[in-house]
ZAPAMAR-10855 format. One record per residue: x negated, y, z of N, C-alpha, C in turn. Coordinates in Angstrom, 1 decimal. Layout:
   n_px   n_py   n_pz  ca_px  ca_py  ca_pz   c_px   c_py   c_pz
      X      Y      Z      X      Y      Z      X      Y      Z
...
end
This chain:
   n_px   n_py   n_pz  ca_px  ca_py  ca_pz   c_px   c_py   c_pz
   -0.9   -1.1   -0.5   -0.2    0.1   -0.3   -0.5    1.2    0.0
   -0.5    2.2   -0.7   -1.0    3.4   -0.8   -1.4    4.1    0.3
   -2.3    5.0    0.8   -2.7    5.5    1.8   -1.6    7.3    1.9
   -1.1    7.5    2.9   -0.3    8.7    2.9   -1.2    9.6    2.2
   -0.9   10.9    1.9   -1.0   11.7    1.1   -1.0   13.0    1.7
   -0.7   14.4    1.9   -0.6   15.7    1.8    0.2   15.5    0.4
    1.6   16.5    1.3    3.0   16.3    1.0    2.1   16.9    0.0
    1.6   18.6    0.0    1.5   18.7   -1.8    1.0   17.6   -3.0
   -0.4   16.5   -2.5   -0.9   16.1   -3.2   -0.3   14.6   -4.0
    1.2   14.6   -3.5    2.5   13.8   -3.4    3.4   14.6   -4.2
    3.3   15.4   -4.6    4.6   15.9   -5.1    4.3   16.0   -6.5
    5.2   15.5   -7.2    5.1   15.3   -8.7    4.7   16.9   -9.5
    3.5   16.4  -10.6    2.2   17.1  -11.4    1.0   17.3  -10.7
    1.5   17.6   -8.9   -0.5   17.3   -8.0   -1.0   17.5   -8.7
   -1.0   16.5  -10.0   -2.8   15.8  -10.1   -2.3   15.3  -11.7
   -2.6   16.0  -12.3   -2.2   15.9  -13.8   -3.2   15.2  -14.9
   -2.8   14.0  -15.3   -3.7   13.3  -16.4   -3.6   13.7  -17.7
   -4.7   14.5  -18.3   -4.3   15.1  -19.2   -5.5   14.7  -20.5
   -4.4   14.4  -21.5   -5.7   14.2  -22.4   -6.9   14.5  -23.2
   -8.2   14.2  -24.1   -8.6   14.9  -24.4   -8.9   14.1  -26.0
   -8.9   14.9  -26.4   -8.8   14.9  -28.4   -8.7   13.8  -29.2
   -9.6   12.6  -28.5   -9.4   11.5  -28.8   -8.2   10.9  -29.2
   -8.4   10.1  -30.1   -6.6    9.3  -30.4   -7.0    8.0  -29.7
   -6.9    7.7  -28.6   -6.3    6.6  -27.7   -7.1    7.9  -26.0
   -6.5    8.8  -26.5   -6.8    9.3  -24.9   -5.9    9.2  -24.0
   -4.2    9.2  -25.4   -2.9   10.3  -24.9   -2.4    8.8  -24.3
   -3.1    7.4  -24.5   -2.7    6.3  -24.1   -3.7    5.8  -22.6
   -4.7    6.7  -22.6   -5.9    6.5  -21.1   -5.2    7.6  -20.3
   -4.9    8.3  -20.3   -4.2    9.2  -19.3   -3.1    8.5  -19.1
   -2.2    7.9  -19.8   -0.9    7.5  -18.9   -1.0    6.2  -18.1
   -1.9    5.4  -18.6   -2.6    4.3  -17.7   -3.3    5.3  -16.5
   -3.5    6.2  -16.8   -5.0    6.5  -15.1   -3.5    7.3  -14.4
   -2.3    7.9  -15.2   -1.2    8.3  -14.4   -0.7    6.8  -13.3
   -0.4    6.3  -14.9    0.6    5.0  -13.6    0.0    4.8  -12.2
   -1.7    4.7  -12.9   -2.6    3.5  -11.5   -2.8    5.3  -10.6
   -2.9    6.7  -10.4   -3.4    7.4   -9.2   -1.2    7.2   -8.6
   -0.3    7.2   -9.2    0.6    6.5   -8.8    0.8    6.2   -7.6
   -0.1    4.4   -8.7    0.8    3.8   -7.4   -0.4    4.4   -5.8
   -1.5    5.0   -6.0   -2.0    5.5   -4.5   -1.3    6.7   -3.9
   -0.1    6.8   -4.2    0.2    7.8   -3.5    0.0    9.1   -3.7
   -0.9    9.8   -4.8   -0.6   10.9   -5.6    0.8   11.1   -6.0
    0.9   12.6   -6.4    2.1   13.2   -7.9    1.5   12.8   -8.9
    0.5   12.1   -9.3    0.4   12.3  -10.7    1.6   11.7  -12.2
    0.9   13.2  -13.2    2.2   13.0  -14.3    0.5   12.8  -15.2
    1.2   11.9  -16.4    0.3   13.0  -17.6    1.1   13.8  -18.7
   -0.2   14.3  -18.4    1.0   15.4  -19.6    0.6   15.4  -22.0
    1.1   14.8  -22.7    0.8   15.0  -24.3   -0.4   14.9  -24.3
    0.1   14.6  -25.6   -1.9   15.2  -26.6   -2.4   16.9  -27.1
   -1.0   17.2  -26.7   -1.5   18.8  -26.9   -1.6   20.0  -26.2
   -1.5   19.3  -24.7   -1.9   19.8  -23.5   -2.8   20.9  -23.4
   -4.2   21.2  -24.0   -4.7   21.2  -24.1   -5.5   22.4  -25.2
   -3.9   22.8  -26.4   -3.7   24.0  -26.8   -4.1   25.1  -25.8
   -4.3   25.8  -27.0   -4.1   27.3  -26.6   -2.4   28.1  -26.3
   -1.5   27.5  -26.8   -0.3   28.1  -27.1    0.6   27.2  -25.6
    0.1   25.5  -25.7    0.2   24.4  -24.7    0.6   25.5  -23.0
   -1.3   25.1  -22.7   -1.6   25.2  -21.6   -1.1   26.3  -20.6
   -1.2   27.3  -21.1   -0.8   28.6  -19.7    0.5   27.9  -19.8
    1.3   27.1  -19.8    2.3   26.6  -19.5    2.3   25.2  -18.0
    0.9   24.9  -18.5    0.7   24.7  -17.1    0.6   24.6  -15.1
    0.9   24.2  -14.1    2.0   24.9  -13.2    0.8   24.9  -12.7
    0.4   26.0  -11.8   -1.3   26.3  -11.3   -1.0   26.2   -9.8
    0.3   26.9  -10.1    0.7   27.0   -8.2    0.7   25.2   -7.9
    1.2   24.3   -9.0    1.3   22.6   -8.2    0.2   21.8   -8.4
   -0.4   22.4   -9.8   -1.6   21.3   -9.9   -3.2   21.2   -8.6
   -3.3   20.9   -7.7   -4.6   20.5   -7.3   -5.5   19.6   -7.1
   -5.5   18.7   -8.8   -6.4   18.4   -9.4   -5.8   18.0  -10.9
   -7.0   17.7  -12.1   -6.5   17.6  -13.0   -7.6   15.6  -13.7
   -6.8   15.2  -14.2   -8.0   13.9  -14.1   -8.0   14.9  -15.9
   -9.5   14.9  -16.5   -9.7   15.2  -18.3   -9.3   13.6  -18.7
   -8.9   13.2  -19.2   -9.0   11.4  -20.0   -9.9   11.0  -20.7
  -11.2   11.4  -21.2  -11.7   10.8  -21.8  -12.4    9.6  -22.9
  -11.9    9.0  -23.8  -12.1    7.6  -24.9  -13.7    8.4  -25.6
  -15.0    7.6  -25.2  -16.3    8.3  -26.0  -16.0    8.4  -27.3
  -15.5    7.2  -28.2  -15.2    7.2  -29.6  -14.3    8.3  -29.4
  -13.4    9.4  -30.7  -13.2   10.1  -30.9  -13.2   11.6  -30.2
  -14.4   11.3  -29.1  -14.9   12.9  -28.4  -16.0   13.3  -28.8
  -16.4   14.1  -28.6  -17.3   15.2  -28.4  -17.8   15.5  -27.6
  -19.3   15.8  -26.6  -19.3   16.4  -25.5  -19.5   17.9  -25.8
  -19.3   18.6  -27.2  -18.6   20.2  -27.3  -17.5   19.7  -26.7
  -16.5   18.8  -27.4  -14.9   19.1  -27.0  -14.9   19.2  -25.4
  -15.5   18.2  -24.9  -15.4   18.3  -23.0  -15.4   18.7  -22.6
  -17.1   19.8  -23.6  -17.3   21.3  -22.7  -15.9   22.3  -23.1
  -15.9   22.3  -24.0  -14.4   22.8  -24.4  -13.2   22.7  -24.1
  -12.6   22.3  -23.0  -11.3   21.2  -22.8  -11.7   22.1  -21.1
  -13.3   21.8  -20.5  -13.6   22.2  -19.5  -13.0   23.6  -19.6
  -13.7   24.6  -20.0  -13.5   26.2  -20.1  -12.0   26.2  -19.9
  -11.1   26.3  -20.5   -9.6   25.9  -20.9   -8.7   25.3  -19.5
   -9.2   24.1  -18.8   -8.2   23.9  -17.9   -9.4   24.9  -16.5
  -10.3   24.9  -16.5  -11.0   26.5  -15.4  -10.2   27.5  -15.9
  -10.2   28.4  -16.7   -9.1   29.5  -17.4   -7.5   29.5  -16.0
   -6.8   28.5  -17.3   -5.5   28.0  -17.3   -5.3   27.6  -15.4
   -6.1   26.7  -15.2   -5.7   25.8  -13.5   -6.9   26.7  -12.6
   -7.6   27.2  -12.9   -8.4   28.6  -11.4   -8.2   27.5  -10.1
   -7.3   27.3   -9.4   -7.4   26.4   -7.6   -7.6   25.2   -8.0
   -7.4   24.4   -9.3   -7.7   23.0   -8.9   -8.7   22.7   -9.4
   -8.5   21.4   -9.0  -10.1   20.4   -9.2  -10.1   19.4  -10.3
  -11.3   19.6  -10.8  -11.9   18.3  -12.5  -12.0   17.5  -12.2
  -11.7   15.8  -12.7  -11.9   14.9  -12.9  -12.2   14.3  -14.4
  -13.6   14.1  -14.3  -13.4   14.1  -15.6  -14.1   12.6  -15.6
  -13.1   12.2  -16.4  -12.7   10.0  -16.8  -13.1   10.4  -17.9
  -14.4    8.7  -18.3  -14.9    9.2  -18.9  -15.0    7.2  -19.6
  -13.8    6.9  -19.2  -13.6    5.4  -19.5  -14.1    4.7  -19.3
  -14.8    3.7  -19.0  -15.8    2.1  -19.4  -16.9    3.0  -19.9
  -17.4    3.7  -20.0  -18.5    4.0  -20.7  -19.6    3.7  -19.9
  -20.6    3.6  -20.8  -21.8    3.0  -20.2  -22.7    3.5  -19.0
  -23.4    2.9  -18.3  -24.3    3.6  -17.4  -25.1    4.0  -18.2
  -26.3    4.4  -19.6  -26.3    5.0  -20.6  -26.3    5.8  -21.5
  -24.3    5.9  -21.2  -23.4    6.9  -22.1  -24.8    8.4  -22.5
  -24.3    8.6  -23.4  -25.2    9.8  -23.5  -24.3   10.8  -23.6
  -22.6   10.6  -23.8  -21.8   12.0  -23.8  -21.9   11.9  -21.9
  -22.1   11.1  -20.6  -22.1   10.9  -20.0  -23.6   11.8  -18.9
  -24.4   11.2  -20.1  -26.1   11.8  -19.7  -25.7   13.8  -20.0
  -25.1   14.0  -21.2  -24.5   15.1  -21.1  -23.9   15.6  -20.6
  -22.6   14.9  -19.7  -22.5   15.8  -19.1  -22.5   16.6  -17.6
  -23.5   15.3  -17.9  -24.2   15.2  -15.5  -25.0   16.9  -16.1
  -26.1   16.5  -16.7  -27.2   17.1  -17.1  -26.5   18.9  -17.0
  -25.3   19.5  -17.6  -25.1   21.0  -17.3  -23.6   21.4  -16.6
  -24.1   20.0  -15.6  -22.7   20.1  -14.4  -21.1   21.4  -15.4
  -20.8   21.1  -15.9  -20.0   21.3  -16.4  -18.4   20.5  -15.7
  -18.1   19.7  -15.4  -16.8   18.8  -15.2  -17.7   19.2  -13.2
  -16.2   19.0  -12.8  -16.7   19.4  -10.9  -17.4   17.3  -10.8
  -17.0   16.2  -12.1  -17.0   15.2  -10.8  -16.7   14.4  -13.0
  -17.9   13.1  -12.7  -17.8   12.8  -13.6  -17.3   10.7  -12.8
  -16.2   10.1  -13.4  -16.3    8.8  -13.1  -15.8    8.0  -14.3
  -16.2    6.9  -14.7  -15.5    5.9  -15.3  -14.9    4.7  -14.8
  -14.1    4.7  -13.4  -12.9    3.7  -13.5  -12.3    4.8  -13.0
  -10.8    3.9  -13.1   -9.1    4.7  -11.9   -9.8    4.8  -10.6
  -10.3    3.6   -9.9  -10.8    3.6   -8.7  -12.1    4.4   -8.7
  -13.4    4.5   -9.5  -13.2    5.8   -8.4  -13.0    7.2   -9.2
  -12.2    7.5   -9.9  -11.0    8.2  -10.0  -10.4    8.9   -8.1
   -9.3    7.7   -8.5   -8.7    7.7   -6.4   -9.3    8.0   -6.3
  -10.5    7.5   -5.4  -11.4    7.5   -4.5  -12.1    8.7   -4.1
  -12.1    9.8   -5.9  -12.2   10.6   -5.6  -11.7   12.3   -5.6
   -9.8   11.6   -5.8   -9.1   12.1   -5.4   -8.9   12.4   -4.2
   -9.0   11.3   -3.5   -8.9   11.1   -1.8   -9.6   11.6   -1.5
  -10.8   12.0   -1.7  -12.0   13.2   -0.9  -10.9   14.2   -1.2
  -10.7   15.0   -2.6  -10.2   16.6   -2.7   -9.4   16.4   -1.7
   -8.3   15.2   -1.4   -7.2   15.5   -1.0   -7.5   15.8    0.7
   -8.2   14.7    1.3   -8.3   15.1    3.1  -10.0   16.0    3.0
  -10.0   16.3    1.8  -11.0   17.9    2.2   -9.9   19.1    2.2
   -9.3   18.9    0.8   -8.0   20.2    1.7   -6.9   20.1    2.8
   -7.1   19.0    3.2   -6.4   18.9    4.3   -7.9   19.1    5.7
   -7.8   19.1    5.7   -9.6   19.1    6.2   -9.4   21.8    6.8
   -9.6   22.0    5.9   -9.4   23.0    5.2   -8.5   23.8    5.8
   -7.4   23.1    5.4   -6.2   24.3    5.6   -5.8   23.4    7.2
   -5.8   22.7    7.9   -5.8   22.2    9.1   -6.9   23.7   10.3
   -8.3   23.1    9.8   -9.1   24.7   10.2   -8.5   26.1    9.9
   -7.9   26.4    8.6   -7.3   27.8    8.4   -6.3   28.1    9.6
   -5.9   26.8    9.2   -4.6   27.5   10.7   -4.7   27.4   12.2
   -6.1   26.5   12.1   -6.2   26.7   14.1   -6.9   28.3   14.1
   -7.6   28.5   13.0   -8.6   30.4   13.0   -7.1   30.9   13.2
end
């Protein structure tokens, strides 16, 4: 059974799985959202056009706590991922970002390039790693909210 999450993290759309531009990234984002919902997060997947300039402004910045950018190396480039990260940072400045480069090999050139420039908040290659990172962010947010309330 999933661990209890702070209300803000369990609300629908608190965790968005957004596909990058690759042909199967939308499917990967939907699978990630399903798995993260089972972990107790209010995860939802967006459609493949969510990163378009005309659509990204419609994302609910007040609700979104974490974005999981769903990337399969096939059909994507490092430059495309960097562009997506810049757009997400502008549209959702308060949200954390995890880049899921699903099942990338440890020696992946894409992983190496993204690690080197540090554009991603966190890089993961499995749903388990994504869930652990989301849980850590949720716990850290709860701890900082608690200390703010005590002050």
